[in-house]
N, CA, C and O atoms as a DFTB+ gen file, in Angstrom:
648 C
 N C O
     1  1     105.467      81.398     108.990
     2  2     104.905      80.203     109.582
     3  2     105.221      80.123     111.064
     4  3     105.011      79.079     111.681
     5  1     105.715      81.187     111.640
     6  2     106.136      81.151     113.043
     7  2     105.119      81.831     113.946
     8  3     105.481      82.686     114.754
     9  1     103.850      81.461     113.815
    10  2     102.812      82.039     114.649
    11  2     102.855      81.527     116.073
    12  3     102.424      82.225     116.991
    13  1     103.360      80.339     116.276
    14  2     103.479      79.785     117.630
    15  2     104.702      80.423     118.278
    16  3     105.747      80.546     117.639
    17  1     104.583      80.827     119.534
    18  2     105.610      81.646     120.175
    19  2     106.992      81.001     120.230
    20  3     107.988      81.685     119.994
    21  1     107.082      79.719     120.530
    22  2     108.411      79.104     120.616
    23  2     109.028      78.921     119.232
    24  3     110.251      78.940     119.093
    25  1     108.197      78.745     118.211
    26  2     108.707      78.677     116.840
    27  2     109.279      80.023     116.424
    28  3     110.315      80.080     115.762
    29  1     108.611      81.104     116.805
    30  2     109.108      82.443     116.504
    31  2     110.454      82.681     117.187
    32  3     111.379      83.222     116.580
    33  1     110.554      82.278     118.438
    34  2     111.811      82.441     119.169
    35  2     112.927      81.667     118.479
    36  3     114.029      82.190     118.311
    37  1     112.656      80.435     118.080
    38  2     113.666      79.633     117.367
    39  2     114.116      80.328     116.095
    40  3     115.305      80.346     115.777
    41  1     113.157      80.904     115.362
    42  2     113.470      81.590     114.114
    43  2     114.334      82.822     114.363
    44  3     115.295      83.059     113.632
    45  1     114.003      83.607     115.383
    46  2     114.791      84.802     115.716
    47  2     116.222      84.412     116.086
    48  3     117.169      85.141     115.788
    49  1     116.370      83.263     116.736
    50  2     117.698      82.785     117.129
    51  2     118.494      82.225     115.947
    52  3     119.647      81.825     116.108
    53  1     117.884      82.197     114.768
    54  2     118.571      81.736     113.571
    55  2     118.374      80.265     113.259
    56  3     119.047      79.715     112.387
    57  1     117.452      79.626     113.971
    58  2     117.167      78.214     113.757
    59  2     115.881      78.047     112.965
    60  3     115.176      79.015     112.678
    61  1     115.592      76.802     112.618
    62  2     114.333      76.484     111.946
    63  2     113.168      76.864     112.869
    64  3     113.194      76.566     114.063
    65  1     112.157      77.519     112.313
    66  2     111.005      77.957     113.102
    67  2     110.122      76.797     113.496
    68  3     109.035      76.627     112.944
    69  1     110.573      76.001     114.438
    70  2     109.858      74.807     114.862
    71  2     109.511      74.945     116.342
    72  3     110.371      75.339     117.130
    73  1     108.277      74.632     116.747
    74  2     107.890      74.787     118.161
    75  2     108.753      73.925     119.083
    76  3     109.210      72.845     118.706
    77  1     108.963      74.424     120.290
    78  2     109.725      73.719     121.312
    79  2     108.764      73.063     122.307
    80  3     107.639      73.522     122.504
    81  1     109.222      72.007     122.912
    82  2     108.436      71.358     123.962
    83  2     108.492      72.226     125.211
    84  3     109.546      72.750     125.570
    85  1     107.333      72.373     125.874
    86  2     107.265      73.158     127.105
    87  2     106.833      72.271     128.249
    88  3     106.093      71.321     127.996
    89  1     107.232      72.500     129.486
    90  2     108.103      73.591     129.946
    91  2     109.558      73.359     129.530
    92  3     109.893      72.251     129.113
    93  1     110.414      74.343     129.628
    94  2     110.153      75.668     130.191
    95  2     109.388      76.550     129.208
    96  3     109.536      76.427     127.992
    97  1     108.582      77.426     129.754
    98  2     107.823      78.381     128.963
    99  2     108.703      79.585     128.646
   100  3     109.635      79.880     129.393
   101  1     108.418      80.286     127.540
   102  2     109.247      81.442     127.173
   103  2     109.398      82.479     128.286
   104  3     110.438      83.130     128.380
   105  1     108.388      82.641     129.123
   106  2     108.495      83.615     130.212
   107  2     109.572      83.217     131.217
   108  3     110.058      84.054     131.978
   109  1     109.943      81.935     131.216
   110  2     111.002      81.448     132.108
   111  2     112.341      81.366     131.378
   112  3     113.374      81.798     131.889
   113  1     112.297      80.800     130.165
   114  2     113.504      80.628     129.365
   115  2     113.100      80.701     127.901
   116  3     112.602      79.733     127.326
   117  1     113.323      81.863     127.313
   118  2     112.886      82.096     125.939
   119  2     114.040      82.411     125.014
   120  3     114.912      81.573     124.783
   121  1     114.044      83.631     124.481
   122  2     115.034      84.067     123.503
   123  2     116.434      83.990     124.113
   124  3     116.722      84.659     125.106
   125  1     117.296      83.177     123.518
   126  2     118.667      82.932     123.971
   127  2     118.734      82.577     125.457
   128  3     119.693      82.915     126.151
   129  1     117.669      81.872     125.936
   130  2     117.651      81.394     127.311
   131  2     117.172      82.403     128.338
   132  3     117.101      82.090     129.527
   133  1     116.840      83.623     127.890
   134  2     116.367      84.652     128.820
   135  2     114.839      84.672     128.871
   136  3     114.182      84.294     127.901
   137  1     114.275      85.107     129.989
   138  2     112.803      85.241     130.059
   139  2     112.308      86.161     128.932
   140  3     112.850      87.246     128.721
   141  1     111.272      85.710     128.216
   142  2     110.801      86.426     127.029
   143  2     109.286      86.472     127.006
   144  3     108.620      85.462     127.235
   145  1     108.746      87.648     126.729
   146  2     107.309      87.813     126.541
   147  2     107.055      87.917     125.049
   148  3     107.635      88.770     124.376
   149  1     106.190      87.056     124.525
   150  2     105.904      87.031     123.096
   151  2     104.421      87.289     122.879
   152  3     103.570      86.595     123.435
   153  1     104.121      88.300     122.063
   154  2     102.747      88.582     121.641
   155  2     102.766      88.853     120.151
   156  3     103.760      89.340     119.612
   157  1     101.655      88.535     119.481
   158  2     101.607      88.837     118.058
   159  2     101.103      90.264     117.849
   160  3     100.510      90.861     118.749
   161  1     101.340      90.797     116.670
   162  2     100.961      92.186     116.401
   163  2      99.463      92.393     116.473
   164  3      99.005      93.485     116.810
   165  1      98.694      91.366     116.164
   166  2      97.241      91.480     116.242
   167  2      96.799      91.752     117.675
   168  3      95.895      92.555     117.909
   169  1      97.434      91.084     118.629
   170  2      97.140      91.320     120.044
   171  2      97.579      92.720     120.447
   172  3      96.819      93.459     121.073
   173  1      98.793      93.080     120.091
   174  2      99.320      94.392     120.463
   175  2      98.506      95.531     119.850
   176  3      98.378      96.595     120.457
   177  1      97.958      95.317     118.657
   178  2      97.175      96.361     117.986
   179  2      95.895      96.688     118.745
   180  3      95.350      97.781     118.593
   181  1      95.412      95.759     119.554
   182  2      94.169      95.992     120.301
   183  2      94.377      96.797     121.583
   184  3      93.417      97.327     122.143
   185  1      95.610      96.892     122.047
   186  2      95.883      97.523     123.336
   187  2      95.410      98.970     123.384
   188  3      94.769      99.368     124.356
   189  1      95.709      99.765     122.361
   190  2      95.318     101.180     122.401
   191  2      93.803     101.336     122.455
   192  3      93.296     102.208     123.161
   193  1      93.074     100.500     121.715
   194  2      91.607     100.565     121.745
   195  2      91.088     100.228     123.146
   196  3      90.229     100.928     123.683
   197  1      91.615      99.157     123.725
   198  2      91.160      98.730     125.054
   199  2      91.477      99.789     126.101
   200  3      90.641     100.059     126.964
   201  1      92.659     100.397     126.052
   202  2      93.017     101.444     127.010
   203  2      92.160     102.700     126.818
   204  3      91.752     103.336     127.789
   205  1      91.896     103.043     125.570
   206  2      91.123     104.248     125.266
   207  2      89.638     104.069     125.555
   208  3      89.009     104.951     126.139
   209  1      89.069     102.922     125.147
   210  2      87.622     102.711     125.228
   211  2      87.193     101.871     126.434
   212  3      86.031     101.911     126.838
   213  1      88.119     101.119     126.999
   214  2      87.809     100.278     128.144
   215  2      87.554      98.832     127.744
   216  3      87.107      98.546     126.633
   217  1      87.846      97.932     128.668
   218  2      87.718      96.504     128.378
   219  2      86.270      96.078     128.187
   220  3      85.993      95.156     127.420
   221  1      85.341      96.741     128.877
   222  2      83.932      96.366     128.718
   223  2      83.449      96.613     127.291
   224  3      82.719      95.795     126.731
   225  1      83.854      97.737     126.705
   226  2      83.450      98.026     125.328
   227  2      84.065      97.012     124.370
   228  3      83.413      96.571     123.423
   229  1      85.327      96.641     124.617
   230  2      85.984      95.636     123.775
   231  2      85.257      94.297     123.880
   232  3      85.057      93.617     122.874
   233  1      84.865      93.922     125.090
   234  2      84.173      92.645     125.294
   235  2      82.801      92.618     124.632
   236  3      82.259      91.539     124.392
   237  1      82.234      93.773     124.334
   238  2      80.935      93.828     123.650
   239  2      81.051      93.582     122.149
   240  3      80.038      93.420     121.468
   241  1      82.270      93.552     121.632
   242  2      82.490      93.225     120.227
   243  2      82.651      91.716     120.139
   244  3      83.392      91.133     120.930
   245  1      81.987      91.085     119.216
   246  2      82.125      89.645     119.034
   247  2      81.075      88.864     119.797
   248  3      79.935      89.304     119.946
   249  1      81.476      87.698     120.277
   250  2      80.551      86.816     120.980
   251  2      80.958      86.723     122.447
   252  3      81.977      87.277     122.860
   253  1      80.153      86.019     123.215
   254  2      80.427      85.913     124.653
   255  2      81.791      85.273     124.935
   256  3      82.533      85.737     125.801
   257  1      82.110      84.222     124.210
   258  2      83.363      83.508     124.457
   259  2      84.503      83.924     123.537
   260  3      85.668      83.675     123.850
   261  1      84.193      84.547     122.421
   262  2      85.213      85.000     121.471
   263  2      85.007      86.488     121.244
   264  3      84.297      86.896     120.325
   265  1      85.636      87.294     122.090
   266  2      85.433      88.733     122.012
   267  2      86.415      89.381     121.050
   268  3      87.455      88.819     120.709
   269  1      86.051      90.572     120.630
   270  2      86.936      91.368     119.794
   271  2      86.793      91.107     118.313
   272  3      85.754      90.662     117.827
   273  1      87.861      91.396     117.619
   274  2      87.884      91.271     116.163
   275  2      89.001      90.322     115.744
   276  3      89.850      89.938     116.548
   277  1      88.978      89.957     114.477
   278  2      90.011      89.088     113.912
   279  2      90.382      89.614     112.532
   280  3      89.512      89.987     111.746
   281  1      91.664      89.639     112.248
   282  2      92.160      90.039     110.931
   283  2      92.334      88.787     110.076
   284  3      92.921      87.798     110.514
   285  1      91.819      88.847     108.859
   286  2      91.967      87.755     107.896
   287  2      92.545      88.289     106.599
   288  3      92.321      89.440     106.224
   289  1      93.285      87.438     105.932
   290  2      93.709      87.708     104.564
   291  2      92.691      86.998     103.676
   292  3      92.754      85.781     103.504
   293  1      91.762      87.751     103.117
   294  2      90.692      87.212     102.280
   295  2      91.208      87.089     100.853
   296  3      91.598      88.078     100.232
   297  1      91.206      85.872     100.346
   298  2      91.784      85.619      99.021
   299  2      91.017      84.507      98.320
   300  3      90.037      83.980      98.847
   301  1      91.471      84.167      97.144
   302  2      90.863      83.080      96.386
   303  2      89.883      83.584      95.355
   304  3      90.081      84.644      94.761
   305  1      88.821      82.820      95.143
   306  2      87.846      83.095      94.081
   307  2      86.773      84.074      94.562
   308  3      85.579      83.776      94.526
   309  1      87.214      85.218      95.003
   310  2      86.355      86.242      95.590
   311  2      86.467      87.504      94.745
   312  3      87.518      87.781      94.168
   313  1      85.372      88.271      94.674
   314  2      85.400      89.495      93.872
   315  2      86.355      90.538      94.432
   316  3      87.073      91.198      93.681
   317  1      86.362      90.691      95.782
   318  2      87.230      91.689      96.425
   319  2      88.016      91.015      97.547
   320  3      87.452      90.681      98.589
   321  1      89.280      90.822      97.341
   322  2      90.134      90.245      98.374
   323  2      90.917      91.319      99.083
   324  3      90.831      92.497      98.737
   325  1      91.681      90.913     100.075
   326  2      92.542      91.842     100.809
   327  2      92.514      91.538     102.293
   328  3      91.914      90.555     102.727
   329  1      93.164      92.385     103.063
   330  2      93.134      92.235     104.508
   331  2      91.841      92.818     105.045
   332  3      91.455      93.934     104.699
   333  1      91.181      92.052     105.892
   334  2      89.924      92.504     106.476
   335  2      89.986      92.299     107.983
   336  3      90.666      91.393     108.464
   337  1      89.283      93.133     108.719
   338  2      89.136      92.962     110.158
   339  2      87.648      92.866     110.435
   340  3      86.883      93.772     110.105
   341  1      87.244      91.758     111.047
   342  2      85.825      91.502     111.266
   343  2      85.562      91.188     112.734
   344  3      86.442      90.686     113.434
   345  1      84.347      91.483     113.199
   346  2      84.008      91.114     114.574
   347  2      83.846      89.604     114.683
   348  3      83.323      88.963     113.772
   349  1      84.289      89.047     115.781
   350  2      84.075      87.625     116.023
   351  2      82.574      87.353     115.982
   352  3      81.784      88.145     116.496
   353  1      82.187      86.253     115.381
   354  2      80.777      85.901     115.288
   355  2      80.163      86.176     113.928
   356  3      79.076      85.680     113.632
   357  1      80.845      86.967     113.086
   358  2      80.344      87.184     111.733
   359  2      80.353      85.832     111.017
   360  3      81.215      84.997     111.291
   361  1      79.420      85.611     110.117
   362  2      79.368      84.316     109.441
   363  2      80.281      84.297     108.212
   364  3      80.661      85.339     107.677
   365  1      80.612      83.101     107.794
   366  2      81.407      82.923     106.581
   367  2      80.678      83.550     105.397
   368  3      81.293      84.213     104.561
   369  1      79.357      83.337     105.330
   370  2      78.563      83.896     104.235
   371  2      78.636      85.429     104.214
   372  3      78.761      86.026     103.145
   373  1      78.561      86.057     105.371
   374  2      78.641      87.518     105.434
   375  2      79.993      88.011     104.928
   376  3      80.060      89.004     104.202
   377  1      81.065      87.328     105.305
   378  2      82.395      87.722     104.838
   379  2      82.469      87.612     103.319
   380  3      82.943      88.528     102.646
   381  1      81.999      86.488     102.784
   382  2      82.088      86.273     101.340
   383  2      81.210      87.265     100.574
   384  3      81.675      87.909      99.633
   385  1      79.948      87.386     100.973
   386  2      79.007      88.205     100.210
   387  2      79.129      89.704     100.481
   388  3      79.208      90.500      99.545
   389  1      79.144      90.087     101.751
   390  2      79.107      91.509     102.094
   391  2      80.465      92.192     102.006
   392  3      80.566      93.332     101.552
   393  1      81.499      91.498     102.437
   394  2      82.829      92.108     102.421
   395  2      83.563      91.768     101.130
   396  3      84.155      92.644     100.499
   397  1      83.524      90.502     100.740
   398  2      84.255      90.057      99.556
   399  2      83.540      90.277      98.246
   400  3      84.131      90.068      97.187
   401  1      82.274      90.698      98.279
   402  2      81.549      90.969      97.046
   403  2      81.069      89.730      96.308
   404  3      80.684      89.816      95.142
   405  1      81.087      88.572      96.976
   406  2      80.601      87.341      96.354
   407  2      81.687      86.606      95.586
   408  3      82.839      87.037      95.527
   409  1      81.292      85.502      95.010
   410  2      82.219      84.669      94.251
   411  2      82.509      85.335      92.905
   412  3      81.600      85.829      92.238
   413  1      83.762      85.343      92.525
   414  2      84.181      85.982      91.278
   415  2      83.661      85.227      90.057
   416  3      83.434      84.018      90.113
   417  1      83.480      85.940      88.976
   418  2      83.140      85.396      87.663
   419  2      81.835      84.598      87.643
   420  3      81.661      83.723      86.794
   421  1      80.926      84.886      88.559
   422  2      79.623      84.230      88.561
   423  2      79.653      82.752      88.886
   424  3      78.679      82.043      88.629
   425  1      80.752      82.273      89.447
   426  2      80.869      80.856      89.780
   427  2      80.100      80.549      91.059
   428  3      79.546      81.452      91.685
   429  1      80.065      79.285      91.446
   430  2      79.335      78.837      92.629
   431  2      80.308      78.601      93.786
   432  3      81.361      77.989      93.606
   433  1      79.947      79.092      94.971
   434  2      80.758      78.901      96.170
   435  2      80.823      77.414      96.524
   436  3      79.795      76.742      96.606
   437  1      82.045      76.907      96.734
   438  2      82.234      75.495      97.054
   439  2      82.663      75.288      98.507
   440  3      82.101      74.448      99.210
   441  1      83.646      76.047      98.950
   442  2      84.169      75.886     100.304
   443  2      85.063      77.066     100.626
   444  3      85.403      77.873      99.761
   445  1      85.434      77.142     101.891
   446  2      86.409      78.133     102.317
   447  2      87.486      77.402     103.113
   448  3      87.192      76.600     103.999
   449  1      88.724      77.697     102.777
   450  2      89.846      77.155     103.534
   451  2      90.206      78.244     104.526
   452  3      90.621      79.334     104.135
   453  1      90.048      77.952     105.811
   454  2      90.211      78.976     106.839
   455  2      91.311      78.588     107.813
   456  3      91.425      77.425     108.203
   457  1      92.108      79.552     108.200
   458  2      93.126      79.309     109.212
   459  2      94.524      79.109     108.695
   460  3      95.426      78.806     109.476
   461  1      94.737      79.266     107.413
   462  2      96.087      79.056     106.891
   463  2      96.425      77.572     106.834
   464  3      95.526      76.731     106.827
   465  1      97.702      77.249     106.793
   466  2      98.120      75.854     106.632
   467  2      97.637      74.921     107.744
   468  3      97.469      73.723     107.516
   469  1      97.415      75.459     108.937
   470  2      96.979      74.607     110.049
   471  2      95.463      74.576     110.202
   472  3      94.947      73.930     111.115
   473  1      94.760      75.254     109.335
   474  2      93.301      75.325     109.434
   475  2      92.603      74.152     108.784
   476  3      93.115      73.033     108.796
   477  1      91.447      74.402     108.221
   478  2      90.681      73.353     107.563
   479  2      89.734      73.955     106.538
   480  3      89.626      75.175     106.417
   481  1      89.051      73.090     105.806
   482  2      88.090      73.531     104.799
   483  2      86.667      73.355     105.323
   484  3      86.323      72.329     105.911
   485  1      85.864      74.366     105.098
   486  2      84.460      74.321     105.485
   487  2      83.635      74.407     104.207
   488  3      83.735      75.392     103.476
   489  1      82.810      73.375     103.923
   490  2      82.032      73.363     102.683
   491  2      80.901      74.391     102.680
   492  3      80.491      74.890     103.728
   493  1      80.415      74.691     101.493
   494  2      79.407      75.725     101.277
   495  2      78.152      75.538     102.117
   496  3      77.546      76.522     102.542
   497  1      77.745      74.287     102.367
   498  2      76.509      74.090     103.137
   499  2      76.614      74.582     104.576
   500  3      75.606      74.668     105.277
   501  1      77.828      74.904     105.021
   502  2      78.034      75.436     106.371
   503  2      78.446      76.911     106.338
   504  3      79.116      77.391     107.252
   505  1      78.049      77.619     105.292
   506  2      78.426      79.020     105.123
   507  2      77.865      79.925     106.209
   508  3      78.377      81.025     106.419
   509  1      76.820      79.480     106.901
   510  2      76.252      80.312     107.969
   511  2      76.916      80.051     109.320
   512  3      76.416      80.497     110.353
   513  1      78.024      79.339     109.317
   514  2      78.804      79.103     110.528
   515  2      79.431      80.413     110.983
   516  3      80.077      81.102     110.193
   517  1      79.241      80.763     112.264
   518  2      79.902      81.968     112.766
   519  2      81.412      81.750     112.873
   520  3      81.875      80.654     113.188
   521  1      82.152      82.796     112.610
   522  2      83.602      82.721     112.736
   523  2      83.954      83.088     114.178
   524  3      84.008      84.260     114.550
   525  1      84.188      82.052     114.965
   526  2      84.684      82.206     116.330
   527  2      85.414      80.923     116.689
   528  3      85.337      79.931     115.964
   529  1      86.116      80.945     117.799
   530  2      86.957      79.793     118.158
   531  2      86.145      78.515     118.308
   532  3      86.549      77.463     117.814
   533  1      85.002      78.595     118.986
   534  2      84.200      77.410     119.263
   535  2      83.602      76.808     117.998
   536  3      83.717      75.602     117.776
   537  1      82.970      77.621     117.174
   538  2      82.309      77.122     115.958
   539  2      83.301      76.512     114.978
   540  3      83.043      75.457     114.397
   541  1      84.429      77.176     114.800
   542  2      85.427      76.637     113.866
   543  2      86.000      75.323     114.383
   544  3      86.235      74.398     113.606
   545  1      86.224      75.240     115.679
   546  2      86.723      73.998     116.269
   547  2      85.730      72.852     116.059
   548  3      86.126      71.730     115.744
   549  1      84.437      73.144     116.237
   550  2      83.393      72.135     116.012
   551  2      83.385      71.655     114.560
   552  3      83.016      70.513     114.286
   553  1      83.787      72.515     113.637
   554  2      83.816      72.171     112.214
   555  2      85.131      71.490     111.815
   556  3      85.298      71.102     110.659
   557  1      86.057      71.344     112.758
   558  2      87.343      70.731     112.458
   559  2      88.337      71.700     111.849
   560  3      89.300      71.290     111.202
   561  1      88.102      72.987     112.058
   562  2      88.989      74.021     111.523
   563  2      89.484      74.888     112.675
   564  3      89.200      74.610     113.840
   565  1      90.215      75.925     112.344
   566  2      90.690      76.874     113.339
   567  2      91.055      78.175     112.655
   568  3      91.211      78.221     111.435
   569  1      91.192      79.238     113.445
   570  2      91.556      80.529     112.856
   571  2      93.011      80.573     112.437
   572  3      93.356      81.241     111.462
   573  1      93.865      79.875     113.157
   574  2      95.269      79.798     112.782
   575  2      95.870      81.147     112.451
   576  3      95.736      82.101     113.218
   577  1      96.525      81.226     111.324
   578  2      97.219      82.450     110.931
   579  2      96.297      83.483     110.295
   580  3      96.758      84.558     109.909
   581  1      95.014      83.183     110.178
   582  2      94.079      84.172     109.650
   583  2      93.960      84.175     108.141
   584  3      93.596      85.192     107.550
   585  1      94.255      83.070     107.519
   586  2      94.022      82.971     106.083
   587  2      92.574      82.573     105.837
   588  3      92.025      81.755     106.575
   589  1      91.961      83.129     104.830
   590  2      90.591      82.777     104.462
   591  2      90.543      82.733     102.940
   592  3      90.384      83.761     102.282
   593  1      90.683      81.532     102.390
   594  2      90.756      81.348     100.938
   595  2      89.433      80.775     100.453
   596  3      89.033      79.682     100.855
   597  1      88.763      81.514      99.593
   598  2      87.464      81.119      99.060
   599  2      87.675      80.247      97.829
   600  3      88.450      80.585      96.934
   601  1      86.970      79.116      97.802
   602  2      87.066      78.172      96.691
   603  2      85.746      78.139      95.932
   604  3      84.678      78.279      96.528
   605  1      85.819      77.956      94.628
   606  2      84.587      77.872      93.844
   607  2      84.450      76.481      93.235
   608  3      85.251      75.588      93.511
   609  1      83.418      76.308      92.397
   610  2      83.112      74.985      91.842
   611  2      84.145      74.467      90.840
   612  3      84.008      73.345      90.353
   613  1      85.166      75.248      90.524
   614  2      86.227      74.756      89.659
   615  2      87.396      74.176      90.446
   616  3      88.292      73.568      89.862
   617  1      87.397      74.357      91.767
   618  2      88.492      73.865      92.601
   619  2      88.289      72.400      92.956
   620  3      87.170      71.975      93.247
   621  1      89.359      71.636      92.931
   622  2      89.340      70.230      93.303
   623  2      89.774      70.121      94.765
   624  3      90.871      70.548      95.124
   625  1      88.914      69.552      95.602
   626  2      89.207      69.450      97.023
   627  2      90.402      68.533      97.297
   628  3      91.120      68.730      98.278
   629  1      90.615      67.553      96.456
   630  2      91.795      66.683      96.622
   631  2      93.065      67.500      96.403
   632  3      94.026      67.379      97.164
   633  1      93.067      68.327      95.366
   634  2      94.224      69.177      95.114
   635  2      94.444      70.174      96.267
   636  3      95.581      70.433      96.662
   637  1      93.359      70.718      96.791
   638  2      93.460      71.660      97.911
   639  2      94.057      70.951      99.122
   640  3      94.934      71.500      99.789
   641  1      93.593      69.740      99.411
   642  2      94.103      68.987     100.557
   643  2      95.579      68.641     100.371
   644  3      96.360      68.656     101.322
   645  1      95.936      68.335      99.151
   646  2      97.338      67.998      98.871
   647  2      98.192      69.227      99.007
   648  3      99.406      69.161      98.813
């Protein structure tokens, strides 16, 4: 749960992984009070591609404002779950049908919980929403930690919210 940089620093220091108020920013005073640069592995994993292929090629993946790819943990009532890496701009429907193999057991798609604990639920009628920062924000969701849990018609939205 320590996706936010100051929460990660707190956790490494042996404290509860809770975000700190800024300033000071980690680059000024981070891990044990020393200047600290924090990046997630998803960011670091892109460096070799960008250096090898160039930033222009990387920027051509995804959308104009949300470039590159995003890793999601695809789970829930889906035929094929697992870790997936998709270009920004792919739709929720494409992820569910083309990558996930559709809803498991012939059930009906109800919603997708996207972004992990800090994300939100997007109902089935918005399945053609592109997965990018702007579209998800407009829907009241976010990419967060990259969780993508597919819900079917047997799931209770009240229970999911709780």
